[in-house]
N, C-alpha and C positions, 0 to 999 in steps of 0.2 A: 918759547911755547914749547920747543924740542926737548928741552931739559925736564919740564914739567910732565910731559907725555912718558918719559922716558921713566922718572920718578914714580908715576902710578903704574906702569907695567911692572916694575922692580918691586912695589909694594903689592900689587895683585899676586905676582908670582910667590911671594915670600908666604901671603896669607894662605895660597894653594898648599904650600908646602905644609905648613902647619897643620892646616885640616887634615893632613893627610896621617898625622900622629893620633894613634889610639892610646888612650889612658884608661883606667880603670873607673868605674862609675861609682858614685857615692851611695846610690840606691840601686843595686845591682839586679837586672831581670831574672826572674826565676818561673819556671813552668813544672807544674806538677800533673802527671796523669795517672789514675786511678779507676778501676773497674770496681762497681759497685753493683752487686749483683751482676747482671746482664746488661748494666749502664756503663757507659764510657763517660767519665767526668774529667774534664781537664780546667787546671787552675792556673792562670797568668797574672804577675803582678811583680811591682818591685819591692826592693827590702831595704828600706832605711835602717839604719844605725842610732842607738841613743845617743854615743859620743858625749859621755857626760852630761846630758841633759834630761831635766825632768821631764817625761813624757805626758802622761795623762793628767790633765788638769792645768797643764801649761802649754807644753810644744803642741800637743791634741787637746785643746780645750774641751770640758765638760759641756753638753747640752747643745752642741753642734755639729751639723752634718759633715763628717770626715770623709776623704778620699779612700781612706783604709789601705794604707802603702804609700807610694809615692809615684810621681811621674804621670803617665796616662793611668786611666782609673783600673782598679784591679778587674779581673773577668772571670766568669765562671761560666763552662760549655757542658751541657747535658746532651748525651745522643739521644735519649728517650725522654719522654714526658714523664715529671717528677711531682713529688708534692712538697712544699715549703711551708712550714707553719699553718698547715690547713688551706693553702690556696694551692690549686692546679697550675703548675707551671709547664709550659709547652718546651719540647726540646729546642736547645738555641742558646745561644751566649747573652749573658746578662752582666752588668757591672756590679759589683759590690761597695754599698756605701753603709756606713754605720753612725749611731751616734751615741759615742761613748758616755755613761755618766759613773759615779761611783760604784754602784751597787749592780748595776745593769745596763746593758747597751741595747739598742734599737739597731736590727741588722735590715737592711733593703737589698732588695732584687731588682735592677733598675732596667729597662728594655734596651735604652742608648747605651752602647759602649764604647763609643770613641771621644768621649770626654777627656781633656788633660785636667784631670783632679775633678772637681765639681762641675756641675752643668751650670752654663750660665743663667739660667731658670730652672730651677726646680719645678717638674712636672709630675705632680700627682697622679696621672692616669699612666705614666710609664714606670710606677712602680708595682711589679708583678707580686712581690709577696714582701711582708714585714713581720719580722719575729722580735719579739722581745726575750732576750738570753740573760741568764745571770753571770755577772763578773766573779769569776773565782779570783782569790790572791795565791800566787805562788809562792814556794818556799826560796825561789831565787830568782836571778835576775836574767832576762833573756835580751843580750845586748842587740841583737839583729831581729827586726818584725818578720814573724812567721805565720804562714798559714800551710795548712795541709789538711789530711783526712783522719778521723780517729774514729774508734768506736765501730769499726766496720762489721755489718753482719752481711746476709744475703740479700736483704732488702732495705737497708738504711745506713747512714752513717753521719758523722758531724763533721761540719767545715769548721775545723778548729783555727783560733786567732790567738798569736801568742804574741806579747811584747811587755817589756819591762817587768813586772812581777804580776802581770794580768792575764787570764785564759778567758776566752769566750767562746761558746760552742753553737753552731747554727745546725740544727738538726735537719735531716732532708729524708725521704722515702721514695722508693722506686718501686716501679711495679712488678718486680721480678716474677711473683706468683702467677699474675695474670699473663703474662710472657710465656712463662713454661706450662702453664695449663693450656694455653691455647694452642703451643707446639705439641704437647701431649696429645690433644682431641684430635689435631689435624694428622699426626702419626698415626694413632690407633683406628681413625676413619679412613685411611689409607689415601693413595692419591686422588687430588682433585681433577676437574675437569679440565683445568687450566693447565696442570703438571701433565695430563694425557696428551692435550692438544699440542702442548710445547713439544714433547718428546716425538709425537707423530710427524710434526711439521720438521723438527729437525732430521730425523731419517727421509722424510722425502727428499728434501733439499739438499740432503748429503749422499743420498742415491744408495743410502745403507737397505736394511731389511723391508721391502715393500709391504711382506705381510704382516712384519710386526708393527708397522706404521698404521695398516688398514685396522687392525685390532684395538690398536691403542685410539686410534681417531673414532672409531664405532663408541668406545666407552666414553670417550669425551663428548661426543654429540648427545648420544642417550644420557648424560648427566645436566645437559643443557635445556633450560625451560624454553629458550628462544632462539636457536642460533643464527648467528648474524650471517650475512651475505659471505662476508670473507672468510668465515670458517665453513660454510658450506663449500665455497670454493676450493679450499684446501682439500675438502673430502673427496670432492668429484675428482681433483688430480689423483690422488691416491687410490680411488678405484680405478681408474685409468691404468695406473702403474703396476697394478697386480692382474690387468686385463678383464676386469669387471665392467666391461661398457655398458651395460644395461643401467646400472647403479650410478655410474659416473656420468650419464645423459641425464636420468632422472635427478640426481643431486644439482647437476649444473643448472637446471631448468630451475630448479628453487632457488638457487643462487642468484640466476638472472632475475627473475621476478623482484626479488627482495633488492638487487641492486636497481632497479627502476625505482622501486618504492623510496628508495634513499637518495636518489639521485645521483648515484657515483656512476658517472658514465665510463670511467676507466674499467670498473668491473663487469658493466654492461657489456662492453668490447670484448673483455678476456673471456669471459663466459660464451659469447657469441661465436669468438673465434675456435673455442675449444669445440664448441657443438656442429660446429660446420666441420671441424677435423674428425669427428666421430661419426658423420654422417646424419646428423639428427636436424638439420637445417639446409 
């Protein structure tokens, strides 16, 4: 019995030692990061080699969905919403699957990204975009499966797929113009109520220029259709900081009333405490 136990321990130790040895992977992992317009796009995939094998029509059969690479499914991540093949695709990560044919491929973006290869059951509802793309013959052989970004413009790119003597491109569009236009409009229209409110709050809490905080807060409140109780509370404190007790009391009473309507007893108490301090209760 002792000999068997000793043998098991030796075997386990030997296996653990072997498991610590790192060797190159036959399909090494690759990560590509690309800025397209103002959108960050990240590609993660594994790269099998041809290794004297006939790839398309043999290793990768025609007419069947392929994992598009090796190991865990290839994945693309968009930092912003994009358009792929006429479909709106939300910001996030998607698995890349393809169905190769002789003259064209179908390319799919799939919402589940943690499959090792293909999903056990293909769920059509998880396909967020499908594109049919022409398969181009290359004048040379590409030994290692390769994906990257081609034909970059400020608002579009191709997800390029190359292997053996085939190139396929998945076009996608990013909303650069919309983002830039919104940014331009915001800049030309000046700071928003939120910008003024945040600046005033920062100055108050950091003990900086109270007069400047008061100026910003008055602009913020004037731009708000219906200031909330917590916003009025901040304004009352800024009035108090500049020595304007009359407006501090008036604004605190407004905040108190709205706090009671909202059922926020913390702000009810804070306003009541301030009003007592300022001699209004």
